[in-house]
Structures are given as structure tokens and as C-alpha cells.
C-alpha positions in Angstrom: 3.4 5.0 -17.7 1.0 5.6 -20.6 3.9 5.0 -23.1 4.8 1.8 -21.3 1.2 0.6 -21.3 0.9 1.3 -25.0 4.2 -0.6 -25.6 3.0 -3.6 -23.6 -0.2 -3.8 -25.7 1.8 -3.8 -28.9 4.3 -6.5 -27.7 1.8 -8.7 -25.8 -1.4 -8.7 -27.9 -3.1 -11.0 -25.4 -3.1 -8.1 -22.9 -5.1 -5.8 -25.1 -8.4 -6.8 -23.5 -7.1 -5.2 -20.3 -7.0 -1.8 -21.9 -3.8 -0.9 -20.0 -3.7 2.7 -21.4 -7.2 3.4 -20.1 -6.2 2.0 -16.7 -3.1 4.2 -16.6 -5.3 7.3 -17.4 -7.8 6.3 -14.7 -4.9 5.9 -12.2 -3.5 9.3 -13.1 -6.8 11.0 -12.6 -7.3 9.2 -9.3 -3.9 10.3 -8.0 -4.4 13.9 -9.1 -7.7 14.1 -7.4 -6.3 12.7 -4.2 -3.5 15.3 -4.2 -6.1 18.1 -4.4 -7.3 18.6 -0.8 -10.3 20.6 -2.1 -11.7 17.3 -3.4 -11.2 15.7 0.0 -13.0 18.6 1.7 -15.9 18.1 -0.7 -16.0 14.4 0.1 -16.0 15.0 3.8 -18.8 17.5 3.5 -20.8 15.0 1.5 -20.2 12.2 3.9 -21.2 14.4 6.9 -24.5 15.2 5.1 -25.1 11.5 4.2 -24.6 10.4 7.8 -26.2 13.4 9.6 -29.0 11.1 10.9 -26.6 8.2 11.8 -25.0 9.4 15.1 -22.8 6.4 15.5 -20.7 7.4 12.5 -18.6 10.6 12.4 -16.4 12.4 9.8 -14.1 15.3 10.4 -15.4 18.8 9.6 -13.5 20.7 6.9 -13.3 24.5 7.6 -14.0 25.8 4.1 -12.4 29.3 4.5 -9.1 27.4 5.0 -9.3 24.8 2.3 -6.9 25.1 -0.6 -5.5 22.7 -3.2 -2.5 21.8 -1.0 -3.8 22.8 2.5 -6.9 21.8 4.4 -7.9 22.7 7.9 -10.3 20.3 9.5 -11.6 19.5 13.0 -9.4 17.5 15.4 -11.0 14.1 16.0 -9.9 12.1 19.1 -10.4 8.4 19.3 -9.0 5.0 20.0 -7.6 3.2 16.9 -10.1 0.6 16.1 -7.4 -2.0 15.7 -6.6 -1.8 19.4 -10.1 -3.0 20.2 -9.6 -6.4 18.7 -7.8 -7.6 21.8 -9.1 -10.6 23.7 -9.8 -8.5 26.8 -12.2 -6.2 25.0 -15.9 -7.3 25.7 -17.3 -9.4 22.9 -20.6 -7.4 22.9 -18.6 -4.2 22.2 -16.7 -5.9 19.3 -20.0 -7.0 17.8 -21.5 -3.5 18.0 -18.4 -2.0 16.4 -18.5 -4.5 13.6 -22.2 -4.0 13.0 -21.8 -0.2 12.8 -18.8 -0.5 10.4 -20.6 -2.8 8.1 -23.9 -0.8 8.3 -21.9 2.3 7.3 -20.2 0.6 4.4 -23.5 -0.9 3.1 -25.2 2.4 3.4 -22.4 4.0 1.3 -22.7 1.4 -1.3 -26.4 0.7 -1.7 -28.1 3.9 -0.5 -25.7 6.8 -1.1 -23.8 5.4 -4.0 -20.8 7.3 -2.6 -18.3 5.0 -0.9 -15.2 5.6 1.1 -12.6 3.6 -0.9 -9.9 3.4 1.8 -11.6 2.1 5.0 -8.6 0.2 6.4 -8.1 0.1 10.2 -5.6 3.1 10.1 -8.5 5.3 9.0 -11.0 4.2 11.6 -11.1 5.4 15.2 -13.6 4.9 18.1 -14.7 8.0 20.0 -16.2 7.3 23.4 -19.4 9.3 24.0 -20.9 7.5 26.9 -19.7 6.4 30.4 -21.0 2.9 30.0 -19.0 2.4 26.9 -18.8 -1.4 26.8 -22.5 -2.0 27.9 -24.8 0.4 25.9 -26.0 -0.4 22.4 -25.4 2.4 19.8 -27.9 3.7 17.4 -28.7 1.0 14.8 -29.7 1.5 11.2 -33.0 -0.2 10.5 -34.6 -1.1 7.2 -38.2 -1.6 6.2 -39.4 -3.0 2.8 -42.6 -1.6 1.4 -43.1 -3.2 -2.0 -40.0 -2.3 -4.0 -39.1 0.7 -1.8 -36.5 0.5 1.0 -37.0 2.9 3.9 -33.9 3.6 6.0 -34.1 5.0 9.5 -32.6 4.9 12.9 -33.6 3.0 16.0 -32.9 5.6 18.6 -30.8 4.5 21.5 -28.0 6.0 23.6 -24.8 5.9 21.6 -21.8 5.1 23.7 -19.3 5.5 20.9 -18.9 7.0 17.4 -17.0 5.3 14.6 -14.8 8.1 13.3 -13.8 7.7 9.6 -10.9 9.9 8.3 -8.9 10.3 5.1 -11.7 10.7 2.6 -9.5 11.4 -0.4 -10.4 8.2 -2.2 -14.0 7.6 -3.0 -16.0 5.5 -5.5 -19.4 6.1 -7.1 -21.1 4.1 -9.8 -23.0 5.2 -12.8 -26.7 4.1 -12.7 -25.8 1.3 -15.2 -23.0 0.0 -13.0 -24.9 0.5 -9.8 -27.8 -1.7 -11.1 -25.2 -4.2 -12.1 -23.5 -4.2 -8.6 -26.9 -4.5 -6.9 -27.8 -7.3 -9.3 -24.6 -9.2 -8.5 -25.3 -9.0 -4.8 -28.9 -10.1 -5.2 -27.8 -13.0 -7.4 -25.3 -14.1 -4.7 -28.0 -13.9 -2.0 -30.2 -16.1 -4.2 -27.3 -18.5 -4.8 -27.7 -18.0 -8.5 -24.1 -18.3 -9.9 -25.3 -18.2 -13.5 -26.9 -14.9 -13.0 -23.8 -13.5 -11.3 -21.8 -14.6 -14.4 -24.3 -13.0 -16.8 -24.2 -9.7 -14.8 -20.4 -9.7 -15.0 -20.5 -10.4 -18.8 -23.2 -7.9 -19.5 -21.7 -5.0 -17.6 -18.0 -5.7 -18.2 -15.9 -2.7 -19.3 -14.0 -5.1 -21.6 -14.9 -8.7 -22.5 -12.8 -11.1 -24.5 -14.3 -14.2 -23.0 -14.4 -17.0 -25.5 -15.6 -19.7 -23.0 -18.8 -18.3 -21.5 -19.9 -21.8 -20.4 -16.7 -22.3 -18.4 -17.0 -18.8 -16.9 -20.5 -19.5 -15.8 -19.5 -22.9 -14.4 -16.7 -21.7 -12.3 -18.6 -18.7 -10.9 -21.6 -20.9 -10.1 -19.4 -23.3 -8.2 -17.9 -20.5 -6.2 -21.3 -18.9 -5.4 -22.7 -22.3 -4.4 -19.8 -22.9 -1.9 -20.2 -19.4 -0.5 -23.9 -19.7 0.1 -23.7 -23.2 1.4 -21.6 -21.8 4.2 -23.4 -18.5 4.4 -21.2 -15.4 4.2 -20.4 -15.5 7.9 -16.8 -14.5 8.5 -16.0 -17.5 10.8 -17.0 -19.9 8.0 -15.7 -18.2 4.9 -12.8 -15.9 4.1 -14.5 -13.0 2.2 -11.2 -11.7 1.1 -10.2 -15.1 -0.4 -13.7 -15.4 -2.0 -13.3 -12.0 -3.8 -9.7 -12.9 -4.7 -11.1 -16.1 -6.3 -13.6 -14.0 -8.2 -10.9 -11.7 -9.5 -8.8 -14.8 -10.6 -11.8 -16.1 -12.6 -12.3 -12.7 -14.2 -8.7 -12.6 -15.3 -8.7 -16.2 -16.5 -11.7 -15.6 -18.7 -10.6 -12.1 -19.7 -13.5 -10.2 -18.3 -12.6 -6.7 -17.1 -14.9 -4.7 -14.7 -15.2 -0.9 -14.3 -12.6 0.5 -12.0 -15.1 1.9 -9.5 -16.9 -1.5 -9.4 -13.6 -3.1 -8.4 -12.8 -0.3 -5.9 -16.0 -1.1 -4.0 -15.2 -4.8 -4.1 -11.7 -4.1 -2.7 -13.3 -1.9 0.0 -15.3 -4.9 1.2 -12.2 -7.0 1.2 -10.3 -4.4 3.3 -13.1 -4.2 5.9 -13.5 -7.9 6.0 -10.2 -8.4 8.0 -11.4 -6.0 10.6 -14.9 -7.6 10.7 -13.4 -11.0 11.2 -11.3 -9.9 14.2 -14.3 -8.1 15.8 -17.2 -10.4 15.0 -16.5 -13.6 13.1 -20.3 -14.5 13.1 -21.3 -11.4 11.2 -23.1 -12.4 7.9 -22.4 -9.6 5.4 -24.9 -10.8 2.8 -27.7 -11.1 5.3 -27.1 -7.5 6.4 -27.1 -6.4 2.8 -30.4 -8.3 1.9 -32.8 -5.6 3.1 -31.0 -3.0 0.9 -31.6 -4.9 -2.3 -34.8 -4.3 -4.1 -37.3 -7.0 -3.2 -38.2 -7.9 -6.8 -34.5 -8.6 -7.7 -34.3 -11.2 -4.9 -37.5 -13.1 -4.9 
């Protein structure tokens, strides 16, 4: 693949900005890490530590004496496939709670832990019943409190009727401090409705940038952000997956390449969006993310 990528860059000079050889090397490293079950065990241990005070989310427990490169023994987790709870006969309140827990978990991974499960599709999500009044009791909720520029995260203690079980932690994404600040800045700019700032963040933090029409890039992103914020990022009013696809199309059109982990997190949001839409179409992702963004970046 590396030879093929090098050949494409020689034959098609316009593709050089994509750094195809670098992408192939990143893909190779990613696949090799996923094939090493010791890495997944480490990921599960870290997720369990990060969510130890968030009882509504659960990860399998790896049994370290029995973890090898090709073999891993972990706890058996029973649960209902989350996709089966999107049916019309499932209470709407329960769907809303599930959607809120899932989005809270993803936002915590992205903005607090900087350690994100990069494969949160419905096949890796299960619901474990922990209370008799499953449809009627509210689970523990993550709460946020802003004090100056500091965000305090805690739990509002309530009986938890279910746990969201997240499995298959082989793929994860973390950002360098530089890229983390960029990602947070992009979200803050979208919350403010500042498309020009979104464009500047992308241009400033791009892994590769061959953009020759910065004004056009700013103009198209500004228009996209304006449309999104005029509707709010509520899933019944805007298709988040389509929105991010439009962002990617603009990035390719103007030859702006982002870091791979940056893109992995954006794709993770796209994957979870479909499930969120089926569970709670009124969920506003950006409003839920707002408390996690440093106040001075927003106001």
C-alpha cells in the first residue's frame, strides 16, 4: 500500500497535499494496534477508570493474568442491543434517557478525558437492566458547573435503572494538546455561530494545507455554520452526519487536511448521530457540549 501511495503521488501531483504515504503508515499502525489485544485491555482499563464515578456507563473488565497479544479474557456483559430499543413501543422517556447517557459519555470522552472510543456504533452498545422500574426511573446524570474558566464535572445521584455497556475498545482516539485546543476551539466557534473562526481554526491546525482560496474556504464554512446554528443542532431539524459530510467535502475541495485523530472523533460523532436521531430527535448536541467548553472561548 505504501508503494501504491507513493506511485499515486508521483503520477497525480495534485494529490500530494493529502500525504497519502503518511496516511498509509497511520492506517498500518492503527490496524497493528487493533490486532494486539493487550492494547484493547489497556484501553478497557483506562475507560473503566475514567467512568468509575459514572454508574450509568459500563465497560467489560479485562482479566490481566489472561491477557496476551492474541488472547484476552474479559468479563461477560449481558445486555439488550441498543438498536432494539428504537422501536415505537419503547417508552419515549426511556429513549431520551438512553440518548442523553450516550451523548454525555461521548462528550466526556472527547472534552474531559481526551480519550475517545472511536467505534461507538450500535453493535458495540448494549443496555443492561439494573432496576425493576426500568422504563420509569431516571439514571444518574452527569452535571457541569462553571466557575470562571474551570469546569467541574460531577454526578447527580439518582437510582440507575440501566447501564449503557460499551464494548470493543480496540479503536480509540486521543489528541495532542495542540489538536485538543483546536477541536475545542472549533466547537466553541460553532456554538457562537462564528464560521470565520471555524475556518481559521481548520487552516491554522491543519496537518496539510494547500488552500489557495482562503476567502472561499471561509465563505463556504461560514454559510454552513450559519445554517446549522439557525436550526440549532437538534437532530430533528438537522442531519449531523450530513453536516459533517459537508464539512469534509469543503475540506477536500480547498485541500485542507486534518489530523487523523481529529477526523476519527468527528466520525465518532457521525456514527452516534444515527442512534441519537432514532432515540431522541430533539437532542441538541451542541447545547449539551456548551458547558464543557471553557467559558472564555465562548463569550
